[in-house]
C-alpha positions as CSV (number, residue, x, y, z in Angstrom):
1,X,100.1,108.5,131.2
2,X,98.2,111.5,132.4
3,X,95.5,110.0,131.6
4,X,95.7,107.1,133.6
5,X,97.5,108.8,136.0
6,X,94.2,111.0,136.8
7,X,92.0,108.4,136.2
8,X,93.6,106.4,139.3
9,X,94.4,109.6,140.9
10,X,97.7,109.7,141.0
11,X,100.4,111.1,140.0
12,X,102.7,110.6,136.4
13,X,106.0,109.1,138.4
14,X,104.1,106.7,140.0
15,X,102.0,105.2,136.4
16,X,105.8,105.3,135.5
17,X,106.7,103.2,138.7
18,X,104.3,100.9,138.0
19,X,104.6,100.3,134.2
20,X,108.3,99.7,135.2
21,X,108.0,97.4,137.5
22,X,109.0,99.1,140.2
23,X,107.4,99.4,144.2
24,X,103.9,101.7,143.7
25,X,103.4,103.2,147.3
26,X,100.6,101.0,148.8
27,X,99.3,97.9,146.8
28,X,95.8,99.4,146.5
29,X,98.1,102.1,144.6
30,X,98.9,99.5,142.0
31,X,96.4,97.9,141.8
32,X,94.3,101.7,141.1
33,X,97.2,101.6,138.1
34,X,96.7,98.7,136.8
35,X,92.9,99.4,136.6
36,X,93.3,102.3,135.5
37,X,95.4,101.3,132.2
38,X,92.6,97.8,131.5
39,X,89.8,100.1,131.6
40,X,92.2,103.3,129.3
41,X,92.9,100.3,127.0
42,X,96.4,102.4,127.3
43,X,99.3,100.6,125.6
44,X,103.1,102.0,125.9
45,X,104.5,104.2,123.2
46,X,107.7,101.2,122.3
47,X,109.9,104.0,120.2
48,X,109.2,106.3,122.8
49,X,110.2,104.9,125.6
50,X,113.2,103.4,123.4
51,X,114.5,106.7,122.9
52,X,115.1,106.7,127.0
53,X,116.2,103.2,127.3
54,X,118.0,103.1,124.2
55,X,116.8,99.5,123.7
56,X,113.3,98.3,122.0
57,X,113.4,94.3,123.0
58,X,112.8,94.1,119.3
59,X,115.1,91.6,117.2
60,X,115.1,92.2,113.2
61,X,115.2,88.6,111.2
62,X,115.5,89.1,107.1
63,X,115.3,85.5,106.0
64,X,116.1,84.3,102.0
65,X,112.2,83.1,101.5
66,X,109.3,82.6,103.5
67,X,108.2,80.1,101.6
68,X,110.7,77.4,102.4
69,X,110.1,75.9,104.8
70,X,113.9,75.3,105.3
71,X,113.5,79.4,106.4
72,X,110.5,79.1,108.4
73,X,111.7,76.3,110.5
74,X,114.7,79.0,111.5
75,X,112.4,81.5,112.0
76,X,110.3,79.5,114.2
77,X,113.7,78.9,116.2
78,X,114.6,82.6,116.3
79,X,111.5,83.2,117.7
80,X,111.4,80.9,120.3
81,X,115.0,81.7,121.7
82,X,114.5,85.4,121.5
83,X,111.0,85.5,123.4
84,X,112.7,83.3,126.3
85,X,115.0,86.2,126.8
86,X,112.3,88.6,126.4
87,X,112.6,89.6,123.0
88,X,110.1,89.9,119.7
89,X,111.1,89.0,116.9
90,X,110.2,91.3,113.7
91,X,110.6,88.8,110.0
92,X,110.8,90.3,106.6
93,X,110.7,88.2,103.9
94,X,113.2,88.8,101.1
95,X,112.0,86.7,98.7
96,X,116.1,86.2,97.4
97,X,115.6,89.7,95.9
98,X,118.5,91.6,96.6
99,X,116.0,95.0,96.4
100,X,113.2,93.5,99.2
101,X,116.3,92.5,101.1
102,X,117.9,95.7,101.4
103,X,114.2,98.0,101.9
104,X,113.5,95.2,105.2
105,X,116.6,95.8,106.6
106,X,117.0,99.5,106.3
107,X,113.0,99.2,107.7
108,X,113.9,97.6,110.6
109,X,117.1,99.9,111.9
110,X,114.3,102.8,110.8
111,X,112.4,101.0,113.8
112,X,115.1,100.6,115.9
113,X,116.0,97.3,116.7
114,X,118.4,95.9,119.0
115,X,120.2,93.9,116.6
116,X,119.7,92.2,113.0
117,X,119.6,88.9,111.5
118,X,120.3,87.9,108.4
119,X,119.9,85.6,105.6
120,X,121.7,87.2,102.6
121,X,120.2,87.0,99.1
122,X,123.6,87.1,97.6
123,X,127.1,87.3,98.9
124,X,127.9,90.8,98.1
125,X,128.9,92.6,101.5
126,X,127.1,96.6,100.6
127,X,124.4,95.8,102.4
128,X,126.1,94.1,105.6
129,X,129.1,96.9,105.6
130,X,125.6,99.2,106.1
131,X,124.3,97.9,108.5
132,X,127.8,97.6,110.4
133,X,128.8,101.3,109.6
134,X,125.7,102.3,111.9
135,X,126.6,100.6,114.3
136,X,123.9,97.8,114.4
137,X,124.4,94.1,115.8
138,X,124.4,91.9,113.1
139,X,125.1,88.3,112.5
140,X,124.9,86.4,109.4
141,X,122.8,82.6,109.1
142,X,122.8,80.2,106.9
143,X,125.1,82.4,104.1
144,X,127.9,84.5,104.7
145,X,129.1,87.6,101.7
146,X,132.5,88.5,101.0
147,X,134.7,89.8,103.7
148,X,132.3,89.3,106.5
149,X,133.3,90.6,110.0
150,X,130.5,89.8,112.3
151,X,129.4,86.3,113.5
152,X,128.1,83.7,111.2
153,X,126.4,80.5,112.1
154,X,125.3,77.9,109.9
155,X,125.7,74.6,108.5
156,X,128.6,72.5,107.4
157,X,127.4,69.9,104.3
158,X,130.9,69.1,103.6
159,X,130.8,65.3,104.5
160,X,127.7,64.5,104.2
161,X,128.3,65.5,100.5
162,X,131.5,63.8,100.5
163,X,129.9,60.9,101.4
164,X,126.9,60.8,99.5
165,X,129.0,61.5,96.3
166,X,131.2,58.5,98.0
167,X,127.6,56.0,97.5
168,X,126.9,57.3,94.5
169,X,130.0,56.3,92.6
170,X,130.6,52.9,94.5
171,X,127.5,51.9,93.5
172,X,128.9,52.8,89.9
173,X,127.0,55.8,88.4
174,X,128.8,57.5,85.9
175,X,126.3,60.7,85.2
176,X,125.5,62.6,88.2
177,X,123.2,65.3,87.8
178,X,123.6,68.4,90.2
179,X,121.1,71.0,90.5
180,X,122.9,73.6,92.2
181,X,122.0,76.7,93.8
182,X,123.3,79.9,92.3
183,X,127.0,80.5,92.2
184,X,126.4,83.9,93.7
185,X,125.7,82.6,97.1
186,X,127.6,81.5,99.5
187,X,125.6,78.4,99.8
188,X,125.3,77.3,96.5
189,X,128.7,77.6,95.3
190,X,129.8,76.1,98.6
191,X,128.4,73.0,98.0
192,X,128.6,72.9,94.3
193,X,132.3,73.0,95.0
194,X,132.4,70.3,97.4
195,X,129.6,67.8,95.4
196,X,131.6,67.9,92.1
197,X,135.0,67.8,93.5
198,X,134.2,64.5,95.0
199,X,132.5,63.6,91.6
200,X,135.5,63.9,89.3
201,X,133.7,64.3,85.8
202,X,130.8,62.5,86.5
203,X,128.3,65.5,87.2
204,X,126.5,67.6,85.3
205,X,125.5,70.3,86.8
206,X,122.7,73.1,85.8
207,X,122.1,76.1,87.7
208,X,118.7,76.9,90.0
209,X,117.4,79.4,92.3
210,X,116.7,77.9,94.8
211,X,112.8,77.7,93.7
212,X,111.0,74.9,92.6
213,X,110.1,76.3,89.1
214,X,113.8,76.0,88.5
215,X,114.4,73.0,90.2
216,X,111.9,71.8,88.3
217,X,113.2,72.7,84.6
218,X,116.7,71.9,85.3
219,X,115.5,68.5,86.1
220,X,114.2,68.3,82.7
221,X,117.6,69.2,81.0
222,X,119.7,67.2,82.9
223,X,117.1,63.7,82.2
224,X,116.7,64.6,78.9
225,X,120.9,64.5,79.2
226,X,120.6,60.9,80.5
227,X,121.4,61.2,83.8
228,X,121.5,57.8,86.4
229,X,121.2,60.0,89.3
230,X,119.7,63.4,90.4
231,X,120.8,65.7,93.2
232,X,118.7,68.7,94.7
233,X,121.1,71.1,96.4
234,X,117.6,72.7,98.2
235,X,114.3,71.1,99.4
236,X,112.4,74.0,96.8
237,X,114.2,72.6,93.8
238,X,114.0,69.1,94.9
239,X,110.3,69.8,95.4
240,X,110.6,70.9,91.5
241,X,112.8,67.8,90.6
242,X,110.7,65.6,91.9
243,X,107.6,67.0,90.1
244,X,109.5,66.4,86.6
245,X,110.5,62.6,87.6
246,X,107.1,62.0,88.2
247,X,105.5,63.4,85.4
248,X,107.9,61.3,83.2
249,X,106.4,58.0,85.0
250,X,109.9,57.5,86.3
251,X,110.3,55.3,89.3
252,X,112.4,56.2,92.1
253,X,115.3,54.3,93.0
254,X,115.4,52.0,89.7
255,X,115.0,54.4,87.4
256,X,116.3,57.6,88.8
257,X,118.0,57.5,92.1
258,X,117.7,60.7,94.2
259,X,118.8,62.8,96.5
260,X,118.4,66.0,98.0
261,X,119.6,68.7,100.1
262,X,117.5,70.1,102.9
263,X,114.6,68.4,104.2
264,X,111.2,68.1,104.8
265,X,108.8,67.1,107.3
266,X,106.7,65.0,104.1
267,X,110.1,63.3,102.8
268,X,109.6,60.8,104.5
269,X,106.5,59.8,103.6
270,X,106.7,59.6,100.3
271,X,107.2,55.8,98.4
272,X,110.2,55.6,98.2
273,X,111.0,58.0,101.3
274,X,113.2,60.7,100.3
275,X,117.5,60.7,101.1
276,X,118.2,63.8,102.1
277,X,121.0,65.5,103.5
278,X,119.4,67.1,106.9
279,X,120.1,70.9,108.5
280,X,120.2,71.3,112.1
281,X,117.4,73.9,111.6
282,X,116.3,74.5,115.2
283,X,119.9,74.9,116.7
284,X,120.8,76.7,114.0
285,X,118.1,79.4,114.5
286,X,118.9,79.6,118.4
287,X,122.2,80.1,117.9
288,X,121.7,82.9,115.9
289,X,120.0,84.6,118.2
290,X,121.7,83.9,121.5
291,X,124.8,85.3,119.5
292,X,123.0,88.4,118.7
293,X,121.5,88.5,122.4
294,X,125.5,88.1,123.1
295,X,126.6,91.2,120.6
296,X,123.7,92.7,121.8
297,X,125.4,92.6,125.4
298,X,128.8,93.6,124.7
299,X,129.9,90.4,124.1
300,X,131.6,89.3,121.1
301,X,131.0,85.3,120.3
302,X,132.8,82.9,117.9
303,X,130.7,81.5,114.6
304,X,129.2,78.6,114.8
305,X,129.2,75.8,112.5
306,X,127.1,73.4,113.1
307,X,126.9,69.6,110.5
308,X,124.5,68.6,108.5
309,X,124.4,65.0,108.3
310,X,123.2,62.1,105.3
311,X,120.2,60.6,106.4
312,X,119.9,57.7,104.4
313,X,115.8,56.5,103.4
314,X,116.2,54.7,100.1
315,X,115.8,57.1,97.2
316,X,119.4,56.1,96.5
317,X,118.6,52.5,95.1
318,X,122.0,50.3,95.4
319,X,124.1,53.2,96.8
320,X,122.3,52.8,99.9
321,X,123.0,49.3,100.3
């Protein structure tokens, strides 16, 4: 700042006023300061500025798996909403790994983000308690943890899962394979409980880890057991299951009825198009950002629970009639 002041022939106080959007003594003085900033390539030290203003105008977002299109769409929506409010977003990819998740969370806190959005890798509350104890505004996104007291933004797929189960049972399926998410995540556990409860004793469950490889392995086990319908409880496991179905030259829906929880842009383009339970990802991301900004502003937002919807496209066969 001193270099800019010397270059422009003004005081450091005048440079500071221009940088902070206040009026300069004259328009000509302001232009000289801006020209000096441009010529010298000056950039403000955001961390040093945060010590004075207590704000970095940045939000932290730690998501479970950046390769998952569901989380990528949410991240984009968070970024769009934050940017519209003058904030930048720094993203960390936990890769469904608790140690990596903790590393990113602590790094973002060290960088003095104004608030944190977290998609927890498991439902262990330890990391959430650590963040809350530090007084950093925190919002959980998509998943929750045991005993969470911070706001949670998520989608409820209960009605859609119940409707899906009703259609499969009504079409005469009695051996229905479920590729479930890990039971140590709230989404993995809750989706499975709702679907298996709706199917009664007709469900055969194999747990995956929300990754494509686990979906393929689980599908292989269930297809070997003779299921006539297959439901994957997230889109990456659904891709893995779809690959296994193709590898066996099975025809959807004639040989196997198939559906996925979560949508992908290319699911409607397949033959047949894949029936899904679609979550409102854009609304979830924007709502999470708004909740976090409300916390930063000193307000206490309510939890947000949006609705996932069953989208019928043809991969269930007679169950869609």
